[in-house]
N, C-alpha and C positions, 0 to 999 in steps of 0.2 A: 348556600344555595347558589345555583348557577354553575358550579364547578362539576367536573366529571369525577365521580367516585371510583374506588378500586373495583367495585362490583360491575359497574358499567364497562370499564376497560376489559375485565375478564370476559364478559359476555361478547363484546366486540371481537376480541382476539379469538374466542372459540368459534364464532361465526366465520371469521376470516380463514381459520384452519379448516373448517368444514367445507367452505366453498373452494378453496384453492389447493389444499393438500400441502403436506410438508415438503415434498420434492419441488413443487413449483415455487413455494416461498423461499426455499434454500437457493434455487437458481436465481430468483428475483433479487435476493439479498446480495449474492455475489456479483450480479450485473450492476447493481447500484453501487457497490463498493468499487468496482473497476471504473465506473463512470466518475466517481468522486476522486479517485486517484488520478485519472486522466485530466480532470479539471484542475486539480492542484498542480500537476506537472506543467500544464499549459499556462497557468498563472505565474509560474516561477517559484512556487512555494516549495519548501523542503518536504520530502516524503516522510511518512511516519517511520518511527524507529522499529517497527514491527517486522524487520527482516527485508525491508525494501532495498533494491539495488541502489548503489551510489549514482548520483546524477551525472557525474563525469566519468568517462571510461578511463581506466588506468592503463598506462603503457606497460607492456611486459618487460621484465628484467632479463637482460641477456648476459650470458657469461663471457662473451667475447671481450668485453672491456676488462674483465679480471685477468684474462690470459696475457694481455699486453702489459709490459712493465711501465710503470709511471716514472717519469724523470722529474727531478726537483729543479725548478727554474729560478731558484734564487741565485743571484750573481754576486 
């Protein structure tokens, strides 16, 4: 007693779907997800491994260094 059963949750979810509709709930879910990601980023936490971009930008690799011959400085 005192706990929420599965049927109560189903009824609440059904009412929420009827009131807001699936499009609005989908938009609300994506907004909440972006807010959580922004909060984690501002707190310095690691982003999820779900395809998030790396936190530090990578420097581009240039071919100019490969064209110049390297000399061995051992004397």
